[in-house]
N, C-alpha and C positions, 0 to 999 in steps of 0.2 A: 043264341046261347049255346046250343049243342055244337055248332061249328067252332065256337071259341074253345070249348072243352076238348074237342077232337084235335084242333090245331095246337092247343096248349100241351096235350099229351105228346104230339109229334115233336114239339120243341123240347120238352123235358127229356124224352128218349134220346134225341140228338145230343143233348148235354150230358147224357150218361146217367140220368136219374131213373129210378124205378117209380112207376105211378101206381098208386092204389087209391081207389075211390076219389078220383080227380084231385089227389093231393100228391105232393112230392117234397123232397127236401127243399128248404127255402134258400135260394142263392143270396137273399138279402142278409141273412144272418150267418149262413154257412157254418152252423153249429149243430147240425143234425135236427133242427126244428122241422117238423112236418107242417106244411101249410097248403091251403087251397092255391092252386096255380093262378098266377096273375100276369102272365106274360102279355096278355092283350090290353092291360090297363096300367101297368106299373113299369116305369123306366128302370127301377131297381132290379126287376126281374128280367127285363128285356136286354139291358145293356151287356151283361155277360155273354148272352147269346150272340148279339151283334159283334162283340169283340172276337168271339171264337170264329164266327163266319168270316169276318174280315181278316183277322190275323192268319188263319190257316188257309183261307181260300181266296183272299183278296177280292171280295165281292164289291165291285164299284156300284152295282145296283143298290145294295144295302146302304152303303155310305151315302149315296145320293138321297135315299129316303130319310136317313137320319138327319141330314142337313136341313130338311124341311121342319124339323122339330115337331113333327106330327106323329104321335105314337101309332095311330091307325095305319099310316103309310109304312112306317118302319116295321110294324108287326106283319103286315101283308107281305112285305119284301122278304122278311125272314122266313115266313111260311113257304113262299114260292121257292126261295133258295134251297131250303131243306128238302122240299119235294123233288126238286131237280137233282140235288145231291144224292138222295136215296135212290132215285131212278138210275143214276149212273153207277152207284154201288151195286145195285141189283143186276145190272148188265155185265158186270165184271165177273 
């Protein structure tokens, strides 16, 4: 559970959201609604992240994970991608 919260925060910050008390703006409604982060279990939350990763960075690894239709695999691929992306950004 803690790992999901930590990874959800990582994803939310990658998307430009501020996180407070494990909540952030809901991408599902995109109307300013604050909601508990659900990137690890909701395609509504995860798909905008996948889209950003793929459109901006052409991540084949993520697209392959999405094609399995397994949210756990897609979530893990997104977390791996963001960690690698952040490491590269820190090196520059």
